[in-house]
N, C-alpha and C positions, 0 to 999 in steps of 0.2 A: 306852325304854329299848333298847339296842341289845344284840341275843343274838348269841353267836359259838359257831358250833360246826364240826365239825372234819369233815371228808367226804372219802373217796377223797384224801386228800394236800391239800387247799385247806382254806380257812377258808370256812363261811357265813355271812354275815353280814346277820342281817335288821335293818332299822333304819326309823325312821321318816323323814318327808323333811326336817323340820328338821335332823336330823344327816346326812343324806346326803352333804352334798357334803363333810362332813369326811372322812368314808370311801373318798368318790371320788376327792382326792387324793392318795391314796398311789397311786404308780405301780406295775400292776401289778394294779389293781385293775378289774374287770369285772362288768357287770351280766350276770346268769344269767336268762334270759325263761324257762329252764322253772321252776325252783324259785322265782320272784321274788323272789333276794336277790341280794345282791352275793358276788363271789367273789374272794381272794385267795390265792397260794400260802402252803403251812402255814407257809414258813419267813420270812413276813411277820410273824406272830405278833408278833414283838417291836416292832417297829415301830408297830404296830395300838395293842397295849395302851398303848405309851409317849404316843402322839397322843391316844386318850381320856382317858388320866391328865391329862396336861397341860392338856386344853381340858375337864377337870372335867365330864366326859358320863358319865351312869351307863352299867353294861352287865352282861348276864349272860354268865358265862364258862364253856360248857358244852362246850368245847374243851377244856381243859387236864386230864388225865387222871392227871400224874404226880404220884408222891410226895415228900415230906419223910422223908428218911432219917436213922436213927439211927448216924449214923457216926463213929468212932474210932480212927484209926490204930492196927493192932496193931504193926509194926514199929516198931522202937527206933531210930531211924535222922534222923538230922538234916540237913536240904538243905544243897548245895552252894549257895556266893553266888549263881552264876549261875542255878540253879533258884530261890532266893527271888526274884532279883531279877526272872526270866521271870513269874513267879505274880503279884506285883505290879502288873507293867506291864500285864499282863492283867485285873488288876482294876480299875485305871486306865479301862481302856477299856471299860467297863460288861460284864466276863467276854465279852468276843466279840473273837477275831480267831486270829491263827494264831503261832506260836513256832519259830525257825530254830535248831537244834541240830545238832552235827555226830555222826554214830554215838559211842556208846558214852560218852555226856556226860551222859546221863539223862534223856531224854524222858520214858519212860514213868513215870518217879518226879514229874516235872513234872504229868504228867495226874492222877496218886493225888492228888496235892496241890491240883489243880483240880477234882476230885471230894468232899476234904474242905471245901475251902470252901464248893462250891455245894450238898453234901446234898441231893440231889436226884436221883431216877430217871434212870440214865445210859446210854444208847446209845456203845458202841465201835466205829468201822468201821475194819475193816483191809486189806489187799489181797490177803494169803495165808491158808489153811487153817492153816498152821504157827503164823503170826503169832495164827491165832485164839486159838487151842490157849493158846500163851505167855502172850498177854492175859490169859485164862481163871484161869491157873495165878496168876498176879502178883495181880491184883485180888483171888482167894480168898484169898492168902495174907495182903492187905492188909488187907481187911473180911470177915474169916471167918463174920460173923452178917449178911451179907445177900446174898440169894440173887444166883445170878451164871448165868445163861443164855447159851447159845449159838446163832447161825440161821445156817446155813451147814454145808455138809461132810455133808449128810442131817440136821443138828439142825432144829429150830424149836422153840425152849422162852423165849420173850419172860419177863423176870426183871426185876427192879428195879435192875439192872446188867446189861445184853444186850450181847454180844461179835456182831459180825457181818461179813461179808468186803461188800465194796463190790459185788460182784456180788447179795448177797442184799439188800442196803439197798434197792438203787431197786425191785428186785420186792416189798417185804415194808411198806415205810415207807410206803406210801399206806393202809395198813390200819391201822398200830399206831402213826403218827409222832407221836400226841398223849399218848402214855406216856412220854415221856421229858422231863426238864427239861434238860439237859444231853447234849449228842453231841460227842463226839470223832473228831476226824477223823487216826486215823495216818497218816505217809505221805501227807499232804494235796496231794500233787501231782497224784495221782491223780485227785483229785474233779474237777476242771474237764473231764472226760472227757463226752462227747454222753449217754452214759447213766448214768453213775457219779453227776453232779451232781442227775438227779434224786432220790437219797438225802437230799441236802441240801436239796432244795427240797421233799421230800415231808413235813419232819418240820419239827414247831412248835418244837422245844427252844430258848427263849431265851437259853440262854447255849451259847456253840459255843468250840471248841478245837481249833486245827488244829496239827497236828508235821510237822515236815520238816526233813530236813539239806540238800536242794535244792529248793526250791518252784520255781524256776526250769523251764519250759516252754519247747520248740523254736518251740512253735505259739502262743505268749503268751499261752496258755491262763490261766498262774498268778496275771492282773492281775484275773479271776474269782474269786479266792479272798476280794476286797476283799466282793464281793457276797454270797460263799455263806456266809461266815464271817465274817468281818470283817478289819480289816488286820493287817499283820504288827505284831505289839506288842514282839515282843524277837529280837535273833539276834546270833548269835556264830558267826565262821567258825573253818575247822580252825587255822589259824594262831596263831589267840588263845588256843586251849582247848590246843594242844600243851607238854607239860611237865608242869604240875600234875595234868590232868584226863585227859590223852592221851597216850600214847606218843609221844617225839621221833620225827623223821622224817626223812627223805630223798626228794625224787623224783628220778631217773635215767633219762634216756633214752637208749638203745642203739640203736645203727645197723646196720639189716641191707641188704644189696646183692642186688637182682636180677643174675642171670644175662645173657650178652649176650641169650641167645635169647629169654628172662622180657622184659629191658629193650625188645626190639624187639616183642613181641607187648603188650607194656603201651601201647608210644608209639601203636601201629596203632589199637587199641580208644581209646585216651584220645582221638587226633584224632577221630574216628569221632562219638564221642562229644559233643566240645564244639562241632565243626561243626553239631551237630544241634541244640543249645543255641541257636547265633548264629544260625541260619537263620530259628529260630521264635519269637526275643527271649525266650527264658527265661535267669532269672538265679538261681541256685539259692541258693536262702537261705531264710527263712520263708515257709512255705504255697505256696513252688514245687513242692515234691515232687508234690503232688496233680495239676497243671496238666501236667507233665512226661510222668506216667502217663496223664494223658487224651491227649492227644497223641500219644505215642508208638504209642497202641494202635488208632490212625487208618489208618496207613499201614503199607506193607513196609518203607519206610525209617524210619519211627519204632520199628518192632519190631526193627530190626537195630540201630538207637541203643541201643535200652534194652538188647539181649545184650551191646553193647559195653560199655556200661556196667557191667553185672552183671561183663564178663571181668575188666576193668581193674580193679575192687575185689576182687576175687576173688584175682588175681596179688599184688597190692601186699599182701593183707591174710596170703595160706597159701604166700607164697614159703619152699622147702625151707632157705633159709640161717635164717629165723627158728626153726625147729628146730634149727640149729648152734648159735644163740645161745642158745636155751632150756638144751641140753644144758649151752656152759659155766656158765650162771647155777647149773642145778642142783648141778654138780659143785661151785662155790663156796660156795656156802650148805647143804651137804651135812646139816650137823648142824643145822640150822633146819626152820622149817615154813614149807610155802611152799603159795601158793595161787596157781594159773595160770588166766588167763581169756581165754577167747576170742570170738570175734564168734559163731559159728557152731557147733553140735553136729557136724558132721562134724572140723573139728581138734580139737575135745575130745578125741572117740575117736581120731583119730589117735594125738595126745600119750599117750592110756591104752595103747594097743597097743605105743606105741615105748619108750616109759618104765614100763611095768608097774604104772602109777598108778593110784588109782581114778578115776573119773569121776561127775560130778554133772549132770544136764540135766535137762531138765524134763519127759523121760521116763523116768526112776528114779524107781521106786516109794518112796512116802513111809519104808515100813520100812528098805530099802535105805538110801535118806539119812541117817536118823535115825542107825543102825549106822555108816556111813560119817564122820559129822560126830563121834561118839562116839569111835569110833577114832582119831582125827584130834585131839581136845581130849586123847585118853591118851596120843598119842605114837607108838602102834601103826605109823598113816599116819605120813608127815610131808611126803607131797605129794597132793594134790587137785587135776586140772583139771577147768573149769567154763564151761558156756559164760554164760548171761546169769541161771542161777536165785538164785547167791548175793550178788546184786548189792546185794539189801537183806532185811532182815527174818530174817537168822542171828547170831548169838551164836556168833564164834570167837577168843576172846581168846589164844588160844595161837600163832595166825599172826602170823609178823613180816615175812617176805617177800611181797609180790605181784608178779606178773609178767602184762602185761599183753602178751599178744602180737595181739590186735587186737582194735576195738572199735567203737562208733557215734562220730559228731561231739558226740557229747551229752557235754556238762560234768559234767550231774547223772551219766552211768553211772561217769564217770571218777572222781568225787568218791565215788560209793558204793562203788566198788572200794576206792578209798584209805581211807574208811574201816573197812574190814572187817578192819583190819590195825593199827589203830590203838588199839583195848582197851587198858588197861593188864593188864599180865602181869609182875609183877618189875618187873625194870629193864630189861626190851627195847628195843632201836631198831628202827623200821621201816626198811623201803626198801619203795620201789615202784618197779620198772623198767619202762616203756613202751619196747617195742621197736618201732621206726619203719622203715621200707622207704623207703631214701635214693632221692630225684629222684620220689617219688611223690605223690599227694595226700596219704598219711598227714603229711607232714611240716608242711603248711599248717593242718590239722587239728590236730595237737598243739601247733602256736604258738598257736591261738586257746583251745585248753582253757589252755591255760598264764597265761593273763590272769585265771584264777581265784585268788581271793586264797590259796586252798589253796598257791601257788607262792609266796608273797609273803612271806618269812620274814625275821624280825629286825628 
């Protein structure tokens, strides 16, 4: 008889010599001489049980402590076709894998359907405190008779359904990771991070669902989702959903120009930066940023190159001509609700002061942020300036115009910002403006982003 126990985010496996070779064959299994048993990461529970079942090896399971829940969906709501297809595909993959759907097409309802199908104690992991509370309200409304708890933001209330943040999951799941049969990772592109992935490894939940509109990562970490959750089981892009499920939209590029003085300073700094890259055989791309940082901090020449890199980027992103372009776009769409996105807080605050509009950054208190978003939704405010905090996890259906003054090279960030203005709201048509500085690296970055399916219409 094999005995399986849960201990500090791992599975302790006491086994006789006859069956030890079966257990040892599982990747990641190690002998622990301190306790005279084999050890596996907890998330290998599904693989272990499947092997033991197929080999008809008897076992005693002391690890699993999750409940079967008496779930009945309260909401009188019929799933859309894409939501039903997503769940059916997930079930075909043995209820393990991630679903990719654009913002505003009902990813959270797919999760509710998954919970209804599995009927097991569930952990839901989200990136922010705001999202944690949104999920709490959503789940409580769907399953009013099931206890719902929170872990994060000063709360520690494990329950039959527990909603937590990525920051709290990797801290607590080594102690409570055996209490859940289903784990749902919202915005699962966060999961492959060095510490966040521990939250997935410490929980034994055999059923796993990931949700994301933009799973790809610049560091290639999205490939680890197959390992931590399961494969991509269903995917729809923005251009496939526009019309029936999302607002129709256009993406428009607007050009800004540097002054003669800015152009001269930009070229000087960019030449210095690029010359340093060539001399040190650095090709900027995936995983090269860390190498650049390490080399630039070794010498005075390297430090000058780093300063030059920062300066040329700052010139392109924050040229005053972008604010003139912004003024034109605000006047053009003065009757609509506008979100203005920047790469940095300083530019967001500059816009707020110049145009007398509310601003939301990571420094904005939660109460103030909620008040701004509420007044924007009600039409009291028609414009919000923000840096990165509204890229994900907020519901702003009334916004129809997005203006990107500056951002990163990440396709994900760009698609997330587009997603902020695509929720259905009446018969609105959304427009996303991307303000690009002519003759700078912003042009090539914009071109790479435009290879995404969101730009391929019709």
